[in-house]
N, CA, C and O atoms as CSV, one atom per row, in Angstrom:
chain,resi,resn,atom,element,x,y,z
A,1,UNK,N,N,-5.990,14.049,9.297
A,1,UNK,CA,C,-5.098,12.794,8.521
A,1,UNK,C,C,-4.505,12.303,9.113
A,1,UNK,O,O,-4.349,11.137,8.749
A,2,UNK,N,N,-3.611,12.773,10.612
A,2,UNK,CA,C,-3.625,11.917,11.019
A,2,UNK,C,C,-4.286,10.741,11.758
A,2,UNK,O,O,-3.597,9.789,12.126
A,3,UNK,N,N,-5.348,10.782,11.936
A,3,UNK,CA,C,-6.782,9.446,12.352
A,3,UNK,C,C,-6.484,8.667,10.701
A,3,UNK,O,O,-6.674,7.451,10.670
A,4,UNK,N,N,-6.168,9.148,9.778
A,4,UNK,CA,C,-5.886,8.294,8.219
A,4,UNK,C,C,-4.549,7.296,9.242
A,4,UNK,O,O,-4.713,6.076,9.270
A,5,UNK,N,N,-3.948,7.588,9.617
A,5,UNK,CA,C,-2.336,7.318,9.638
A,5,UNK,C,C,-2.043,5.833,10.490
A,5,UNK,O,O,-1.530,4.728,10.312
A,6,UNK,N,N,-3.023,6.949,11.945
A,6,UNK,CA,C,-3.076,5.849,12.939
A,6,UNK,C,C,-4.254,4.735,12.419
A,6,UNK,O,O,-4.349,3.725,13.117
A,7,UNK,N,N,-4.890,4.814,11.592
A,7,UNK,CA,C,-5.752,3.678,11.066
A,7,UNK,C,C,-4.772,2.561,10.185
A,7,UNK,O,O,-4.414,1.416,10.460
A,8,UNK,N,N,-4.580,3.218,9.306
A,8,UNK,CA,C,-3.641,2.495,8.466
A,8,UNK,C,C,-2.628,1.962,8.561
A,8,UNK,O,O,-2.274,1.223,7.642
A,9,UNK,N,N,-1.471,2.216,10.158
A,9,UNK,CA,C,-0.724,1.582,10.801
A,9,UNK,C,C,-1.649,0.718,11.887
A,9,UNK,O,O,-0.922,0.363,12.814
A,10,UNK,N,N,-2.572,0.416,12.005
A,10,UNK,CA,C,-3.202,-0.589,12.713
A,10,UNK,C,C,-2.869,-1.814,12.125
A,10,UNK,O,O,-2.295,-2.042,11.060
A,11,UNK,N,N,-3.602,-3.053,13.528
A,11,UNK,CA,C,-3.538,-4.603,12.118
A,11,UNK,C,C,-4.661,-4.087,11.562
A,11,UNK,O,O,-4.054,-3.778,10.536
A,12,UNK,N,N,-6.192,-3.582,11.249
A,12,UNK,CA,C,-6.912,-4.128,10.106
A,12,UNK,C,C,-6.436,-3.282,8.983
A,12,UNK,O,O,-6.556,-3.817,7.881
A,13,UNK,N,N,-5.903,-2.038,8.999
A,13,UNK,CA,C,-4.805,-1.322,7.959
A,13,UNK,C,C,-3.791,-2.212,7.978
A,13,UNK,O,O,-3.736,-3.426,7.783
A,14,UNK,N,N,-3.363,-1.762,8.126
A,14,UNK,CA,C,-1.917,-3.350,7.460
A,14,UNK,C,C,-2.528,-4.581,7.301
A,14,UNK,O,O,-1.913,-5.591,7.641
A,15,UNK,N,N,-3.611,-4.655,6.849
A,15,UNK,CA,C,-4.110,-6.554,6.170
A,15,UNK,C,C,-4.800,-6.232,5.169
A,15,UNK,O,O,-5.155,-7.088,4.358
A,16,UNK,N,N,-5.223,-4.509,4.995
A,16,UNK,CA,C,-6.213,-3.690,4.044
A,16,UNK,C,C,-4.866,-3.190,3.316
A,16,UNK,O,O,-5.185,-2.426,2.405
A,17,UNK,N,N,-3.675,-3.333,3.390
A,17,UNK,CA,C,-3.126,-2.991,2.615
A,17,UNK,C,C,-2.730,-3.406,1.813
A,17,UNK,O,O,-2.494,-2.838,0.747
A,18,UNK,N,N,-2.446,-5.067,2.221
A,18,UNK,CA,C,-1.367,-6.289,2.171
A,18,UNK,C,C,-2.794,-7.336,0.682
A,18,UNK,O,O,-2.637,-8.220,-0.160
A,19,UNK,N,N,-3.665,-6.722,1.034
A,19,UNK,CA,C,-4.859,-7.438,0.432
A,19,UNK,C,C,-5.036,-6.651,-0.280
A,19,UNK,O,O,-6.015,-6.992,-0.945
A,20,UNK,N,N,-4.393,-4.987,-0.847
A,20,UNK,CA,C,-4.967,-4.429,-1.588
A,20,UNK,C,C,-3.854,-4.808,-3.439
A,20,UNK,O,O,-3.997,-4.854,-4.661
A,21,UNK,N,N,-2.599,-5.009,-2.090
A,21,UNK,CA,C,-1.744,-5.072,-2.500
A,21,UNK,C,C,-1.563,-6.388,-3.743
A,21,UNK,O,O,-1.269,-6.462,-4.936
A,22,UNK,N,N,-1.890,-7.197,-2.767
A,22,UNK,CA,C,-2.743,-8.756,-3.528
A,22,UNK,C,C,-3.745,-9.293,-5.286
A,22,UNK,O,O,-3.861,-10.119,-6.191
A,23,UNK,N,N,-4.412,-7.446,-4.427
A,23,UNK,CA,C,-5.308,-7.364,-6.168
A,23,UNK,C,C,-4.869,-6.373,-7.100
A,23,UNK,O,O,-5.345,-5.945,-8.152
A,24,UNK,N,N,-3.937,-6.146,-6.506
A,24,UNK,CA,C,-2.813,-5.307,-8.076
A,24,UNK,C,C,-2.275,-5.803,-8.132
A,24,UNK,O,O,-2.047,-5.403,-9.273
A,25,UNK,N,N,-1.221,-6.939,-7.944
A,25,UNK,CA,C,-0.724,-8.507,-8.849
A,25,UNK,C,C,-1.638,-8.783,-8.946
A,25,UNK,O,O,-2.006,-7.884,-9.702
A,26,UNK,N,N,-2.387,-9.307,-8.814
A,26,UNK,CA,C,-2.912,-10.107,-9.421
A,26,UNK,C,C,-4.191,-9.707,-10.484
A,26,UNK,O,O,-5.007,-10.498,-10.958
A,27,UNK,N,N,-4.110,-8.242,-10.707
A,27,UNK,CA,C,-5.046,-7.631,-11.712
A,27,UNK,C,C,-3.545,-7.617,-12.549
A,27,UNK,O,O,-3.511,-8.237,-13.612
A,28,UNK,N,N,-2.284,-6.905,-12.070
A,28,UNK,CA,C,-1.234,-6.692,-13.232
A,28,UNK,C,C,-0.877,-8.107,-13.710
A,28,UNK,O,O,-0.589,-8.080,-14.907
A,29,UNK,N,N,-0.799,-9.358,-13.163
A,29,UNK,CA,C,-0.207,-10.483,-14.001
A,29,UNK,C,C,-1.372,-11.484,-14.869
A,29,UNK,O,O,-1.272,-12.062,-15.952
A,30,UNK,N,N,-2.630,-11.391,-13.759
A,30,UNK,CA,C,-3.314,-12.500,-14.633
A,30,UNK,C,C,-4.318,-12.243,-15.940
A,30,UNK,O,O,-4.406,-12.740,-17.063
A,31,UNK,N,N,-5.311,-10.793,-14.908
A,31,UNK,CA,C,-6.126,-9.995,-15.830
A,31,UNK,C,C,-5.256,-9.690,-17.548
A,31,UNK,O,O,-5.422,-10.027,-18.720
A,32,UNK,N,N,-3.882,-8.486,-16.373
A,32,UNK,CA,C,-3.165,-7.950,-17.416
A,32,UNK,C,C,-2.016,-8.082,-18.316
A,32,UNK,O,O,-1.315,-7.316,-18.976
A,33,UNK,N,N,-2.133,-10.175,-17.948
A,33,UNK,CA,C,-0.855,-10.661,-18.090
A,33,UNK,C,C,-0.195,-10.431,-19.553
A,33,UNK,O,O,-0.657,-10.345,-20.691
A,34,UNK,N,N,1.127,-10.370,-18.978
A,34,UNK,CA,C,1.861,-10.284,-20.380
A,34,UNK,C,C,2.455,-9.061,-21.085
A,34,UNK,O,O,3.434,-9.056,-21.831
A,35,UNK,N,N,1.383,-7.608,-20.570
A,35,UNK,CA,C,1.666,-6.746,-20.913
A,35,UNK,C,C,2.728,-5.720,-19.839
A,35,UNK,O,O,3.099,-5.919,-18.682
A,36,UNK,N,N,3.019,-4.502,-20.857
A,36,UNK,CA,C,4.130,-3.351,-19.785
A,36,UNK,C,C,3.123,-2.597,-18.714
A,36,UNK,O,O,3.590,-2.329,-17.607
A,37,UNK,N,N,1.911,-2.288,-18.979
A,37,UNK,CA,C,1.421,-1.908,-17.941
A,37,UNK,C,C,0.712,-3.203,-16.334
A,37,UNK,O,O,0.400,-3.067,-15.151
A,38,UNK,N,N,0.797,-4.461,-17.483
A,38,UNK,CA,C,0.344,-5.328,-16.301
A,38,UNK,C,C,2.103,-5.332,-15.252
A,38,UNK,O,O,2.387,-4.991,-14.104
A,39,UNK,N,N,2.594,-5.684,-15.967
A,39,UNK,CA,C,3.819,-5.408,-15.116
A,39,UNK,C,C,4.354,-4.373,-14.330
A,39,UNK,O,O,5.502,-4.418,-13.887
A,40,UNK,N,N,3.669,-3.556,-14.160
A,40,UNK,CA,C,3.704,-2.018,-14.410
A,40,UNK,C,C,3.040,-2.439,-12.920
A,40,UNK,O,O,3.591,-2.551,-11.825
A,41,UNK,N,N,1.481,-2.646,-13.362
A,41,UNK,CA,C,0.945,-2.750,-11.679
A,41,UNK,C,C,0.995,-3.740,-10.768
A,41,UNK,O,O,0.448,-3.602,-9.674
A,42,UNK,N,N,1.769,-5.046,-11.164
A,42,UNK,CA,C,2.240,-5.398,-10.207
A,42,UNK,C,C,3.160,-5.496,-9.413
A,42,UNK,O,O,3.152,-5.955,-8.271
A,43,UNK,N,N,4.431,-4.827,-10.334
A,43,UNK,CA,C,5.213,-3.596,-8.972
A,43,UNK,C,C,4.338,-3.263,-8.340
A,43,UNK,O,O,3.797,-3.963,-7.484
A,44,UNK,N,N,3.897,-1.653,-8.765
A,44,UNK,CA,C,3.365,-1.275,-7.665
A,44,UNK,C,C,2.439,-1.978,-6.815
A,44,UNK,O,O,2.930,-2.401,-5.768
A,45,UNK,N,N,1.336,-2.182,-6.995
A,45,UNK,CA,C,0.885,-4.068,-6.005
A,45,UNK,C,C,2.473,-3.982,-4.988
A,45,UNK,O,O,2.364,-3.187,-4.053
A,46,UNK,N,N,3.435,-4.474,-5.055
A,46,UNK,CA,C,4.029,-4.805,-4.281
A,46,UNK,C,C,4.326,-3.628,-3.187
A,46,UNK,O,O,4.146,-4.018,-2.034
A,47,UNK,N,N,4.613,-2.693,-3.272
A,47,UNK,CA,C,4.485,-1.305,-2.424
A,47,UNK,C,C,3.605,-2.139,-1.268
A,47,UNK,O,O,3.930,-3.250,-0.851
A,48,UNK,N,N,2.256,-1.278,-0.770
A,48,UNK,CA,C,1.723,-2.025,-0.321
A,48,UNK,C,C,2.062,-2.830,0.047
A,48,UNK,O,O,3.196,-2.711,0.513
A,49,UNK,N,N,1.602,-3.840,0.118
A,49,UNK,CA,C,2.013,-5.772,0.385
A,49,UNK,C,C,3.187,-5.029,1.781
A,49,UNK,O,O,2.929,-4.979,2.983
A,50,UNK,N,N,4.603,-4.483,0.993
A,50,UNK,CA,C,5.563,-4.146,1.560
A,50,UNK,C,C,5.550,-3.677,3.076
A,50,UNK,O,O,6.071,-4.155,4.083
A,51,UNK,N,N,4.570,-2.297,2.804
A,51,UNK,CA,C,4.826,-1.787,3.560
A,51,UNK,C,C,3.604,-1.807,4.623
A,51,UNK,O,O,3.476,-1.031,5.570
A,52,UNK,N,N,2.727,-2.873,4.255
A,52,UNK,CA,C,1.981,-3.325,5.535
A,52,UNK,C,C,2.862,-4.549,6.123
A,52,UNK,O,O,2.781,-5.106,7.217
A,53,UNK,N,N,3.489,-4.716,5.337
A,53,UNK,CA,C,4.531,-6.372,6.646
A,53,UNK,C,C,5.237,-5.342,7.384
A,53,UNK,O,O,5.413,-5.387,8.602
A,54,UNK,N,N,5.699,-4.270,6.502
A,54,UNK,CA,C,6.965,-3.063,7.769
A,54,UNK,C,C,6.027,-2.643,8.861
A,54,UNK,O,O,6.410,-2.721,10.029
A,55,UNK,N,N,4.814,-2.198,8.566
A,55,UNK,CA,C,3.774,-1.829,9.081
A,55,UNK,C,C,3.794,-0.118,9.581
A,55,UNK,O,O,3.467,0.552,10.561
A,56,UNK,N,N,4.377,0.071,8.273
A,56,UNK,CA,C,4.617,1.984,7.649
A,56,UNK,C,C,3.592,1.931,7.107
A,56,UNK,O,O,3.058,0.980,6.536
A,57,UNK,N,N,2.965,3.854,7.388
A,57,UNK,CA,C,2.138,3.426,5.701
A,57,UNK,C,C,3.130,5.255,4.933
A,57,UNK,O,O,3.834,6.214,5.251
A,58,UNK,N,N,2.516,4.684,3.973
A,58,UNK,CA,C,3.654,6.089,3.409
A,58,UNK,C,C,3.109,7.017,3.533
A,58,UNK,O,O,3.768,8.052,3.431
A,59,UNK,N,N,1.542,7.122,3.833
A,59,UNK,CA,C,1.478,8.620,3.472
A,59,UNK,C,C,2.344,9.626,4.458
A,59,UNK,O,O,2.879,10.724,4.305
A,60,UNK,N,N,2.156,8.345,5.949
A,60,UNK,CA,C,3.321,9.561,7.337
A,60,UNK,C,C,4.669,9.643,6.655
A,60,UNK,O,O,5.590,9.887,7.434
A,61,UNK,N,N,5.079,9.463,5.082
A,61,UNK,CA,C,6.217,9.898,4.672
A,61,UNK,C,C,5.876,11.476,3.492
A,61,UNK,O,O,6.328,12.593,3.238
A,62,UNK,N,N,5.120,10.825,3.226
A,62,UNK,CA,C,4.435,12.442,2.512
A,62,UNK,C,C,3.839,13.618,2.510
A,62,UNK,O,O,3.643,14.487,1.662
A,63,UNK,N,N,3.434,13.385,4.320
A,63,UNK,CA,C,2.389,14.250,5.254
A,63,UNK,C,C,3.244,15.249,6.064
A,63,UNK,O,O,3.862,14.653,6.947
A,64,UNK,N,N,3.469,16.531,6.047
A,64,UNK,CA,C,4.259,16.967,7.139
A,64,UNK,C,C,4.510,16.925,8.276
A,64,UNK,O,O,4.008,15.827,8.520
A,65,UNK,N,N,4.778,17.153,8.908
A,65,UNK,CA,C,4.795,16.206,11.152
A,65,UNK,C,C,4.093,16.979,10.988
A,65,UNK,O,O,3.694,17.325,9.876
A,66,UNK,N,N,3.766,17.441,12.014
A,66,UNK,CA,C,2.807,18.082,12.962
A,66,UNK,C,C,3.478,18.593,14.104
A,66,UNK,O,O,4.067,17.937,14.963
A,67,UNK,N,N,3.356,19.651,14.045
A,67,UNK,CA,C,4.148,20.288,15.395
A,67,UNK,C,C,3.263,20.585,16.642
A,67,UNK,O,O,2.223,21.236,16.545
A,68,UNK,N,N,3.915,19.868,18.308
A,68,UNK,CA,C,2.517,19.609,19.779
A,68,UNK,C,C,2.444,20.851,19.870
A,68,UNK,O,O,2.977,21.714,19.173
A,69,UNK,N,N,1.670,20.952,20.875
A,69,UNK,CA,C,1.868,22.173,21.666
A,69,UNK,C,C,1.986,22.072,22.625
A,69,UNK,O,O,2.155,23.064,23.333
């Protein structure tokens, strides 16, 4: 999992998260627009956008810390 976190914190991973977030916001507001699920999906889409801008990955907060020998 450490390799996944490293990839997601790279510039390619950050761009991928921002694009994913934009897609979720688009689907939530345009495709499902005006409905409660649409708004929820759009709000959830803001999380990967924010995390991509900040440069941190949510996975690293969820995974237990690995001890170095």
